[in-house]
C-alpha positions in Angstrom: 58.4 -123.4 -82.7 60.2 -124.7 -85.8 57.8 -122.7 -88.0 58.5 -119.6 -85.9 62.3 -120.2 -86.3 62.0 -120.7 -90.1 59.9 -117.5 -90.4 62.5 -115.6 -88.5 65.3 -117.1 -90.8 63.4 -116.1 -93.9 62.6 -112.7 -92.6 66.4 -112.1 -92.0 67.2 -113.5 -95.5 64.9 -111.0 -97.1 66.3 -108.1 -95.1 69.8 -109.0 -96.0 68.9 -109.1 -99.7 67.2 -105.5 -99.5 70.3 -104.2 -97.6 72.9 -105.7 -99.9 71.0 -104.5 -103.0 70.7 -100.9 -101.7 74.2 -100.5 -100.4 76.1 -102.3 -103.2 73.8 -102.0 -106.0 72.3 -104.8 -108.2 75.1 -107.0 -109.6 75.8 -106.7 -113.3 76.1 -110.0 -115.0 79.4 -110.9 -116.5 79.1 -110.4 -120.3 81.7 -111.7 -122.7 82.8 -109.2 -125.4 81.8 -111.7 -127.9 78.2 -111.3 -126.9 78.1 -107.7 -128.2 76.7 -107.5 -131.7 79.4 -106.2 -134.1 79.6 -102.5 -134.7 79.5 -103.2 -138.5 79.3 -101.2 -141.7 76.3 -100.9 -144.0 75.4 -104.1 -146.0 77.6 -104.7 -149.0 80.2 -102.3 -147.8 83.7 -102.9 -146.7 84.0 -102.9 -142.9 87.8 -102.7 -142.5 91.0 -101.3 -144.0 94.0 -103.3 -142.9 93.7 -103.7 -139.1 91.2 -100.9 -138.7 87.5 -101.7 -138.4 85.3 -99.0 -140.1 81.8 -98.9 -138.5 79.0 -96.9 -140.1 78.5 -93.7 -140.2 82.0 -94.0 -141.6 82.5 -95.9 -144.7 84.7 -96.7 -147.8 83.2 -95.7 -151.2 80.0 -94.1 -152.3 76.7 -95.0 -150.5 78.7 -96.5 -147.6 79.1 -93.4 -145.3 76.4 -91.1 -143.8 78.0 -87.7 -145.1 81.1 -86.9 -147.1 82.9 -85.9 -143.9 82.8 -89.6 -142.8 84.3 -90.8 -146.2 87.3 -93.1 -145.6 90.0 -93.7 -148.2 92.0 -96.9 -147.8 95.6 -96.9 -149.1 96.4 -100.4 -150.2 100.1 -99.5 -151.2 101.2 -99.8 -147.5 101.5 -102.8 -145.4 99.1 -103.1 -143.6 96.8 -100.8 -145.6 96.3 -97.3 -144.0 93.0 -95.5 -143.6 92.6 -91.7 -144.2 89.8 -89.2 -143.8 89.3 -88.4 -147.5 88.4 -84.7 -146.8 91.6 -83.9 -145.0 94.1 -86.8 -145.7 94.4 -87.5 -141.9 95.7 -91.1 -141.1 93.3 -93.0 -138.8 94.3 -95.8 -136.4 91.2 -96.3 -134.4 87.4 -95.3 -134.5 85.3 -95.2 -131.3 81.6 -95.1 -131.7 80.9 -94.9 -128.0 83.3 -92.1 -127.2 82.8 -90.3 -130.6 86.6 -90.3 -131.1 89.2 -90.9 -133.8 92.8 -91.8 -133.0 94.9 -90.2 -135.8 98.7 -89.9 -136.5 100.5 -86.5 -136.6 103.9 -85.6 -137.8 106.4 -83.7 -135.6 107.3 -80.1 -136.2 111.1 -79.5 -136.2 113.4 -76.5 -136.4 117.1 -77.1 -136.6 120.4 -74.9 -136.6 124.1 -75.4 -137.0 126.8 -74.2 -134.5 126.8 -70.7 -136.2 123.0 -70.2 -135.7 122.1 -70.9 -139.3 118.9 -72.8 -140.0 119.5 -76.1 -141.5 116.0 -77.7 -141.5 112.5 -76.5 -140.7 109.3 -78.6 -141.0 106.0 -77.2 -139.7 103.1 -79.6 -140.7 99.5 -78.5 -140.0 96.4 -80.2 -138.9 93.2 -78.9 -140.7 90.3 -80.2 -138.8 86.7 -78.9 -139.7 83.3 -79.8 -138.4 82.0 -82.4 -137.3 85.6 -82.8 -135.9 87.3 -80.9 -133.1 90.6 -81.5 -131.4 90.1 -83.3 -128.0 91.2 -81.0 -125.1 90.9 -83.8 -122.6 92.9 -86.6 -124.4 95.8 -84.5 -125.9 98.8 -82.3 -124.7 100.9 -80.0 -126.7 104.6 -80.7 -126.1 107.7 -78.8 -127.2 111.3 -80.2 -126.8 114.6 -78.4 -127.0 117.1 -76.3 -125.1 116.3 -72.9 -126.9 112.7 -73.4 -127.8 109.3 -71.6 -127.8 106.2 -73.1 -129.4 102.6 -72.2 -129.6 99.5 -73.8 -130.8 96.8 -71.8 -132.6 93.2 -73.1 -133.2 89.8 -71.6 -133.9 86.4 -72.1 -132.1 83.9 -70.7 -134.5 85.4 -67.4 -135.7 87.5 -66.8 -132.6 91.2 -67.5 -132.4 92.7 -69.3 -129.4 96.3 -69.8 -128.7 98.3 -71.6 -126.0 102.1 -72.4 -125.9 105.1 -72.9 -123.7 108.9 -72.4 -123.6 111.8 -74.8 -122.9 115.3 -73.8 -121.9 118.5 -75.7 -121.0 122.3 -75.7 -121.5 122.5 -79.4 -122.6 119.6 -81.5 -123.5 121.3 -84.7 -122.2 121.8 -83.1 -118.7 118.2 -81.9 -118.7 117.0 -85.6 -119.3 119.4 -87.0 -116.7 118.4 -84.6 -114.0 114.7 -84.2 -114.5 113.4 -86.8 -116.9 110.1 -84.9 -116.7 108.4 -82.4 -119.1 108.4 -79.4 -116.9 110.2 -76.6 -118.8 113.9 -77.8 -118.6 114.5 -79.4 -122.1 110.8 -80.2 -122.5 107.5 -78.4 -121.8 103.8 -79.3 -122.2 100.4 -77.7 -121.8 96.7 -78.6 -122.3 94.8 -77.0 -125.1 91.4 -75.1 -125.1 88.2 -77.1 -125.9 86.4 -77.4 -129.1 89.2 -76.2 -131.5 89.6 -76.9 -135.2 92.4 -76.0 -137.7 95.5 -76.4 -135.7 98.7 -74.4 -136.6 101.9 -74.7 -134.8 104.6 -72.1 -134.6 108.0 -73.3 -133.5 111.1 -71.1 -133.0 114.3 -70.5 -131.1 115.2 -67.5 -129.0 118.9 -67.3 -130.1 119.2 -70.0 -132.9 121.0 -72.3 -130.5 124.2 -70.3 -130.5 124.4 -70.3 -126.7 123.6 -74.0 -126.2 126.5 -76.2 -125.3 125.1 -79.2 -127.1 125.5 -80.9 -130.5 121.7 -81.5 -130.5 120.5 -78.1 -132.0 116.9 -79.0 -132.8 113.5 -77.9 -131.4 110.4 -80.2 -131.8 106.8 -79.6 -131.2 103.7 -81.8 -131.6 100.2 -82.5 -130.4 100.1 -86.0 -128.8 97.6 -88.2 -127.0 98.1 -87.9 -123.3 100.4 -90.7 -121.9 101.9 -91.4 -125.4 105.0 -89.4 -125.0 107.5 -89.7 -122.1 110.4 -87.3 -121.9 113.6 -89.5 -121.6 116.7 -90.3 -123.6 115.0 -92.9 -125.7 112.1 -90.7 -126.7 114.3 -87.8 -127.6 116.6 -89.9 -129.8 113.5 -91.0 -131.8 112.3 -87.4 -132.5 112.6 -86.2 -136.1 110.2 -84.6 -138.6 109.1 -88.1 -139.9 108.0 -89.2 -136.5 104.3 -89.7 -136.2 102.5 -89.7 -132.9 99.0 -90.5 -131.9 96.4 -87.8 -131.3 92.7 -87.8 -130.5 90.1 -85.8 -132.4 86.3 -85.8 -131.4 83.5 -86.1 -133.8 79.7 -85.6 -133.6 76.9 -87.0 -135.7 75.0 -83.7 -135.5 75.6 -80.1 -134.4 72.3 -79.7 -132.6 71.3 -80.4 -128.9 69.6 -83.7 -128.3 66.2 -82.0 -127.8 66.3 -80.2 -131.1 67.7 -83.1 -133.0 65.1 -85.6 -131.8 62.3 -83.3 -133.1 63.2 -84.1 -136.7 62.8 -87.8 -137.1 64.0 -87.9 -140.7 67.4 -86.6 -139.7 67.8 -87.8 -136.2 70.7 -90.2 -136.2 70.0 -92.3 -133.2 68.1 -95.3 -134.3 66.2 -98.1 -132.4 67.2 -99.0 -128.8 69.7 -96.1 -128.5 69.9 -92.7 -126.9 71.3 -89.2 -127.7 74.4 -88.1 -125.7 75.2 -84.2 -126.0 78.9 -83.4 -126.0 80.2 -80.4 -123.9 82.1 -79.1 -126.9 78.8 -79.0 -128.9 76.8 -81.5 -131.0 75.7 -85.0 -130.2 76.5 -88.7 -130.6 74.4 -91.9 -130.2 74.9 -94.7 -127.7 73.2 -98.0 -127.3 70.8 -98.4 -124.3 71.7 -100.7 -121.5 71.2 -104.4 -122.5 71.8 -103.5 -126.2 75.0 -103.4 -128.3 76.2 -102.9 -131.8 75.9 -99.8 -133.9 73.3 -97.1 -133.0 73.6 -95.4 -136.4 72.7 -98.5 -138.6 69.0 -98.5 -139.8 68.2 -101.4 -137.5 69.7 -99.7 -134.5 71.2 -101.4 -131.5 70.6 -105.2 -131.1 69.7 -107.0 -127.9 72.6 -108.7 -126.0 71.8 -112.4 -125.3 73.0 -112.4 -121.6 72.1 -116.0 -121.4 75.2 -117.0 -123.4 77.4 -115.6 -120.8 78.7 -118.0 -118.2 77.1 -118.0 -114.8 74.2 -115.7 -115.9 72.0 -117.6 -113.5 73.4 -119.3 -110.4 70.5 -121.9 -110.6 67.6 -122.5 -112.8 67.3 -121.7 -116.6 68.2 -118.3 -118.1 65.5 -116.6 -120.2 66.7 -113.8 -122.4 64.3 -110.7 -122.7 64.6 -107.5 -124.6 67.4 -105.6 -123.0 67.6 -107.9 -120.0 67.1 -111.5 -118.8 65.4 -113.5 -116.0 66.1 -116.8 -114.3 63.5 -119.6 -114.2 63.9 -121.3 -110.8 63.9 -125.1 -110.4 61.4 -127.0 -108.4 61.3 -126.0 -104.8 62.7 -122.5 -105.5 61.1 -119.2 -106.7 62.2 -115.8 -107.9 63.0 -113.3 -105.3 60.4 -110.5 -105.6 63.2 -107.9 -105.5 65.5 -109.8 -108.0 64.2 -111.9 -110.9 67.7 -113.0 -111.6 68.1 -114.9 -108.3 66.1 -117.8 -106.7 65.1 -118.4 -103.1 63.9 -121.6 -101.4 60.1 -122.3 -101.5 59.1 -124.6 -98.5 55.7 -125.5 -100.0 53.8 -124.4 -96.8 50.3 -122.8 -96.9 50.2 -120.0 -99.4 48.5 -117.7 -96.8 51.3 -118.3 -94.4 54.0 -117.8 -97.1 52.4 -114.5 -98.2 52.2 -113.4 -94.6 56.0 -114.3 -94.1 56.9 -112.5 -97.3 54.8 -109.5 -96.2 56.4 -109.3 -92.8 59.9 -109.7 -94.4 59.1 -107.0 -97.1 57.7 -104.7 -94.4 60.7 -105.1 -92.3 63.0 -104.8 -95.3 61.3 -101.6 -96.3 61.8 -100.1 -92.8 65.4 -101.2 -92.8 65.8 -99.7 -96.3 64.6 -96.4 -95.1 67.0 -96.6 -92.1 69.8 -97.6 -94.3 69.1 -94.8 -96.7 68.9 -92.3 -94.0 72.2 -93.5 -92.4 73.9 -93.5 -95.9 72.8 -89.9 -96.7 73.7 -88.8 -93.3 77.2 -90.2 -93.7 77.5 -88.5 -97.1 76.4 -85.2 -95.7 78.9 -85.3 -92.9 81.6 -86.3 -95.4 80.6 -83.4 -97.6 80.6 -81.0 -94.7 84.1 -82.2 -93.6 85.4 -81.8 -97.2 84.1 -78.2 -97.3 85.7 -77.6 -93.9 89.0 -79.1 -95.1 89.0 -76.9 -98.2 88.1 -73.8 -96.1 91.0 -74.4 -93.9 93.4 -75.1 -96.6 92.5 -72.0 -98.6 93.2 -69.8 -95.5 89.6 -69.3 -94.3 90.5 -69.2 -90.7 93.3 -66.7 -91.3 91.0 -64.6 -93.4 88.4 -64.6 -90.6 91.0 -63.3 -88.2 92.1 -60.6 -90.5 88.6 -59.5 -91.0 88.0 -59.5 -87.3 91.2 -57.4 -86.7 89.8 -54.8 -89.1 86.5 -54.5 -87.3 84.7 -57.2 -89.2 83.5 -55.1 -92.0 81.5 -57.2 -94.5 82.1 -54.5 -97.1 85.8 -55.1 -96.8 85.8 -58.8 -97.6 82.8 -61.1 -97.6 83.2 -65.0 -97.4 80.4 -66.5 -99.5 79.0 -70.0 -99.0 79.4 -72.5 -101.9 75.6 -73.0 -102.0 74.9 -69.3 -102.2 77.1 -69.0 -105.4 75.7 -72.2 -106.9 72.3 -70.7 -106.6 73.3 -67.4 -107.9 74.7 -69.0 -111.1 71.9 -71.6 -111.5 74.4 -74.3 -110.7 77.0 -72.8 -113.0 74.7 -73.1 -116.0 76.4 -72.5 -119.4 73.8 -69.7 -120.2 75.5 -67.6 -117.2 79.0 -67.8 -118.7 80.3 -64.3 -119.3 83.8 -65.3 -120.6 86.3 -68.1 -120.6 90.0 -67.7 -120.3 93.1 -69.9 -119.9 92.8 -69.8 -116.1 89.0 -69.8 -115.4 85.5 -69.2 -116.3 83.5 -66.1 -115.4 79.8 -66.4 -114.6 77.0 -63.9 -114.2 75.6 -64.4 -110.7 72.4 -62.9 -109.1 72.6 -62.8 -105.3 69.0 -63.4 -104.1 69.9 -62.6 -100.5 71.3 -59.2 -101.5 68.4 -57.7 -103.4 69.2 -59.6 -106.5 72.5 -57.9 -106.9 74.3 -58.9 -110.0 78.0 -60.0 -109.6 80.7 -61.7 -111.7 81.9 -65.0 -110.2 85.3 -66.3 -111.3 85.8 -70.0 -111.1 89.2 -71.3 -111.8 89.7 -74.3 -114.1 92.8 -75.7 -112.4 94.2 -75.7 -109.0 97.4 -73.7 -108.8 99.3 -74.4 -105.5 99.5 -71.2 -103.5 100.7 -70.2 -100.1 97.4 -69.6 -98.0 98.9 -66.7 -96.2 100.0 -65.0 -99.4 96.6 -65.6 -101.0 94.7 -64.2 -98.0 97.0 -61.1 -97.9 96.4 -60.5 -101.5 92.7 -61.0 -101.0 92.5 -58.5 -98.2 94.6 -55.8 -100.2 92.7 -56.2 -103.4 89.3 -56.2 -101.7 90.3 -52.7 -100.1 91.2 -51.1 -103.4 88.7 -48.3 -103.8 89.2 -46.7 -107.3 86.4 -45.9 -109.7 88.5 -47.4 -112.5 89.3 -50.7 -110.9 86.8 -53.6 -110.8 86.0 -54.1 -107.1 86.6 -57.5 -105.5 83.6 -58.2 -103.3 84.7 -61.4 -101.7 85.4 -65.1 -102.2 84.3 -68.6 -101.5 86.8 -70.9 -99.8 84.7 -74.1 -99.4 85.8 -75.6 -102.8 89.1 -77.1 -103.9 89.9 -73.9 -105.8 88.7 -70.6 -104.3 86.0 -68.6 -106.1 86.3 -64.9 -106.5 83.3 -62.5 -106.6 83.7 -59.2 -108.4 81.3 -56.3 -109.3 79.5 -56.8 -112.5 80.5 -54.5 -115.5 77.9 -54.9 -118.1 79.3 -53.4 -121.4 82.0 -55.9 -122.3 85.7 -55.5 -122.8 87.7 -52.9 -124.6 89.0 -55.7 -126.9 85.4 -56.5 -128.0 84.7 -52.8 -128.8 87.8 -52.2 -131.0 88.4 -55.6 -132.5 85.5 -57.9 -131.8 81.7 -58.4 -131.9 80.8 -55.0 -130.3 82.9 -52.9 -132.9 80.3 -53.0 -135.6 78.1 -49.9 -135.5 79.7 -48.5 -132.4 81.0 -44.9 -132.4 84.4 -44.8 -130.9 85.9 -41.3 -131.3 89.4 -40.2 -130.4 88.0 -38.3 -127.4 86.5 -41.5 -126.1 89.6 -43.4 -126.7 91.7 -40.9 -124.9 89.2 -41.0 -122.0 89.6 -44.8 -121.7 93.3 -44.6 -121.9 93.6 -41.9 -119.3 91.2 -43.8 -116.9 93.2 -47.0 -117.4 96.5 -45.2 -116.8 95.2 -43.6 -113.8 94.0 -46.9 -112.4 97.4 -48.5 -112.8 99.2 -45.5 -111.4 97.0 -45.9 -108.3 97.9 -49.6 -108.1 101.6 -48.8 -108.4 101.9 -46.0 -106.0 98.8 -45.2 -104.0 97.5 -48.7 -102.7 98.5 -50.2 -99.3 101.2 -52.2 -101.1 102.5 -51.8 -104.7 100.4 -53.9 -107.0 101.8 -54.9 -110.3 99.0 -56.2 -112.6 101.2 -58.3 -114.9 98.7 -58.8 -117.6 97.5 -55.5 -118.8 95.7 -55.9 -122.2 92.5 -54.8 -123.9 90.7 -58.0 -122.8 91.3 -57.0 -119.2 89.8 -53.6 -119.4 86.1 -53.6 -119.0 83.6 -50.7 -119.9 80.5 -49.9 -118.1 77.3 -48.4 -119.6 79.0 -44.9 -119.6 82.2 -46.3 -121.2 84.0 -45.8 -118.0 87.1 -48.0 -117.9 87.6 -50.7 -115.2 90.9 -52.6 -114.9 90.1 -56.2 -114.1 91.5 -59.6 -113.7 94.2 -59.7 -111.0 94.8 -63.5 -111.3 98.4 -62.9 -112.4 99.0 -59.8 -110.2 101.7 -59.6 -107.6 102.1 -57.4 -104.6 105.5 -55.9 -103.8 106.5 -54.7 -100.3 107.2 -51.0 -100.0 110.9 -51.5 -99.3 111.4 -53.4 -102.7 111.4 -52.2 -106.2 111.3 -55.5 -108.1 110.4 -59.1 -107.6 111.8 -62.4 -109.1 108.9 -64.3 -110.6 108.1 -67.1 -113.1 107.4 -65.2 -116.4 103.7 -64.8 -117.0 101.7 -62.6 -119.4 100.2 -62.5 -122.8 102.0 -62.8 -126.1 102.2 -59.4 -127.7 102.0 -57.4 -124.5 104.8 -59.0 -122.5 107.8 -56.9 -121.5 110.9 -58.4 -123.2 113.2 -57.2 -120.2 111.0 -59.1 -117.7 110.9 -62.1 -120.2 114.6 -62.4 -120.2 115.5 -61.5 -116.6 112.5 -62.8 -114.7 112.6 -59.5 -112.7 109.1 -58.0 -112.4 108.8 -54.3 -111.9 106.1 -51.6 -112.3 107.7 -50.7 -115.7 106.5 -54.2 -117.0 102.9 -52.8 -116.7 104.1 -49.6 -118.5 105.3 -51.7 -121.5 102.0 -53.6 -121.7 100.0 -50.3 -121.5 102.0 -48.9 -124.3 100.8 -51.7 -126.5 97.2 -50.9 -125.4 97.7 -47.3 -126.5 98.8 -48.6 -129.9 95.7 -50.7 -130.2 93.5 -47.6 -129.4 95.3 -45.7 -132.1 95.3 -48.3 -134.8 92.3 -50.6 -134.0 94.7 -53.5 -134.8 95.4 -56.4 -132.5 98.6 -56.7 -130.5 99.5 -59.9 -132.3 97.9 -61.3 -135.4 99.2 -64.2 -137.5 96.9 -63.4 -140.4 98.9 -60.2 -141.1 102.2 -60.4 -143.1 105.1 -61.5 -141.0 106.7 -58.1 -140.8 103.3 -56.7 -139.3 102.4 -59.5 -136.9 103.8 -57.8 -133.8 102.0 -54.5 -133.4 104.5 -52.9 -131.0 107.6 -53.5 -133.2 105.8 -52.6 -136.5 104.3 -49.4 -134.9 107.7 -48.1 -133.7 109.5 -48.9 -136.9 106.8 -47.0 -138.9 107.4 -44.0 -136.6 111.0 -44.3 -137.3 110.4 -44.2 -141.1 107.8 -41.3 -140.6 105.0 -43.6 -141.9 102.7 -43.5 -138.9 99.7 -42.4 -141.0 99.7 -45.8 -142.7 98.8 -47.6 -139.5 96.4 -45.1 -137.7 92.7 -45.9 -137.7 91.0 -44.0 -140.4 87.9 -43.4 -138.2 89.8 -41.1 -135.9 92.4 -39.6 -138.3 91.8 -36.1 -139.7 93.7 -32.8 -140.1 92.5 -31.3 -136.9 93.7 -34.1 -134.6 96.9 -35.2 -136.3 99.2 -33.5 -133.8 97.3 -35.0 -130.9 97.7 -38.5 -132.5 101.3 -38.0 -133.0 101.7 -37.0 -129.3 99.8 -40.1 -128.1 101.9 -42.2 -130.5 105.1 -40.8 -129.1 104.0 -41.6 -125.6 103.2 -45.2 -126.6 106.6 -45.4 -128.2 108.3 -44.3 -125.0 106.3 -46.8 -123.0 107.7 -49.8 -125.0 111.4 -48.8 -124.8 113.7 -51.8 -124.4 115.0 -50.9 -121.0 112.5 -50.4 -118.2 114.5 -47.6 -116.6 114.0 -45.4 -119.8 110.2 -45.9 -119.7 108.0 -43.3 -117.9 106.1 -44.2 -114.8 102.4 -45.0 -115.0 101.8 -41.7 -113.0 103.7 -39.7 -115.6 101.7 -41.5 -118.4 98.4 -40.7 -116.7 99.2 -37.0 -116.3 100.4 -36.7 -120.0 97.1 -38.4 -121.2 94.9 -36.1 -119.1 96.6 -33.1 -120.8 96.1 -34.7 -124.2 92.4 -35.2 -123.4 92.2 -31.4 -122.7 94.2 -30.7 -125.9 91.8 -32.8 -128.1 88.7 -31.5 -126.5 89.6 -27.8 -126.8 92.0 -28.0 -129.8 94.7 -26.4 -127.7 98.5 -26.5 -128.5 100.4 -28.6 -130.9 102.8 -31.4 -129.9 106.1 -32.0 -131.7 106.0 -35.5 -133.3 109.6 -36.4 -133.2 110.6 -34.5 -130.0 113.3 -37.0 -129.2 115.3 -39.5 -131.1 113.2 -42.5 -132.2 114.4 -46.0 -131.6 113.4 -49.5 -132.7 111.4 -51.4 -130.1 113.6 -54.4 -129.6 117.0 -52.5 -130.0 120.0 -53.4 -132.1 120.7 -56.9 -133.1 123.7 -57.2 -130.8 122.0 -55.9 -127.8 123.4 -57.6 -124.7 120.1 -57.3 -122.9 117.9 -58.9 -125.6 120.1 -60.9 -128.1 117.4 -61.8 -130.6 117.8 -61.4 -134.3 115.5 -58.5 -135.2 115.7 -56.7 -138.4 115.4 -52.9 -138.5 113.2 -52.8 -141.6 109.4 -52.7 -141.3 106.4 -52.7 -143.5 105.4 -54.4 -146.7 107.6 -52.2 -148.8 110.8 -53.9 -147.6 109.5 -57.5 -147.4 111.7 -58.3 -144.4 110.6 -59.8 -141.0 110.2 -58.3 -137.7 111.0 -60.4 -134.6 108.5 -61.3 -132.0 108.4 -58.9 -129.0 107.0 -61.1 -126.3 105.5 -64.4 -125.4 102.9 -65.8 -123.0 103.4 -69.1 -121.2 100.0 -71.1 -121.2 97.6 -68.4 -122.3 94.4 -67.8 -124.3 94.2 -64.4 -125.9 90.5 -64.1 -126.1 89.6 -64.6 -122.5 87.1 -62.5 -120.8 88.6 -59.9 -118.5 86.2 -60.0 -115.6 
């Protein structure tokens, strides 16, 4: 009887060990930091500069670093000494081998004015970061502080330029701090940056040179800073000046290849013994020590074993025995190792071995059965939790309301289809990077193949961030947009509401964006005649006219640009990307909104008044026309300052009768010069300062159709200056747009043209699907 009771107790003990191990995980022994082998430099090399430890692949002096990009210079003239990256003179305050990061110090950009609006000081330092370094998008934010401030951040990923920025307005900086004490656009604004960028440039400016700000503090500041290292309050603002240095994070990689490719070449593979390769999402790889090992994975000897036996309480009883990458416990007399855990001991009663084996077998069998039961229960709970979460998101995103509206319209699947999350995951191969069509400031667009729909190819837009929206408004917009039936508008097929941020499914347009064809990778070798450009312009104008006046509700696109005009295999234009669009009821003519758009295309009247009208799209389309005529980007900082903003430069050249200087040579000849002048004059009218003076999109579409006929059949001649020309941004003292804009244009005068518009949180090279 006693033996039976002991067998029962031992059986329960084994079962409890199994259950606890499965549900809680095997406990990790407490390991003191001192047990980790030091992350040291190469032998006979300095391993520190002041308070900074410098582990290999970084090093001070010849022979002490892996490559010249990891060369460190130590400035001993400061106290304590300061470390710099030799190639770029960047001050370093911390090196992380595990994360592949450097903490650096960056100066603050400043722009100051006196009470009369005269500049008193301007300091715009730059950060030149080149491979193997990139600016961390997860650890940094871009911040601007001031009451009359705009700032934007420019970086490069490969050959492509990416830009983001924000604006800050207030009457008095002190009041802004007292009332808000947060960096949300009143006195201070901040934004995240795109991933994988190098070579940062900051542009900082003032809308009105602080002449309307009732404050003695007339300075704007902008800086990249490590997230959490700047708090907008009275103390932090008083400390701001152009000598202030703030920490920022840059990422580094040891090699640019993927892990699979890098490991094939043993002579150059950087991960040494007892380490593994970790691929970074921004590209390239770093090395990390395997579990149970520590130290420096880049040193010739690789990572070293951690002696866990030196840690306190490594074994609750018995003697600790260190092994390679692990340890075991040798149990005292009367105890033995648990078969499931060599680091713990269980009592051994010394009974017959056969009986003991039988007891253990019974216990293990029971434990295995209980393990299967516990696993089944656990995964069942997880599945129910997952389904409840999907149901929660579906309801929060307005799924029930959308179902009701679909039912009220007869339940047509062609009107709006609600996709399941699993269906879209399968269609995109679990959102594999090879399926990415384009990436913008607000989301990533994937190519999807719907197996259940005869392998139909679609474009699936997955938002990066969750922007709070009213579910009823979202559903109404989804219903209206899905019912748009126009050959020159990308069709919205449906959505998925089971995730935190809804996914949108569009028809797939295979031939890229208009931007790519006139500026980017598709331009080389392509034939882009004037006739084809006029066709694309007329089709785009017709689509916008339809949205403005022929849809169920007036739809204002709000982000018309060449990157949002797609072309199919027949070069048919398709207006896309309605992420910023707004619907206006038929009894309204304008809508008060937060300013949104793209720098270079944004309507200055809308920018200053926050009043969105259909004429805002007209302004943006006028800039698109100018791009088609010139093959120049709407905004380019590699051009001379007077030529950076295409709209203002284009109109000023027309005023000086120098239009031929900016037209694309590929489409300019004696036969079509009058057509070009007519199109240019239409573009000029579209970008007039006041919206009421611009034509409607319907009028624009009709005129372009007439010009297509003129160009195709060589009919008629249009008067170039049929009406008085005007400069885009109006006179300097314009009440509607009080920005200092000089009237001169072009390199012959050497003077600057003001910037016409600005985007809040944008990336100009996003894909338009």
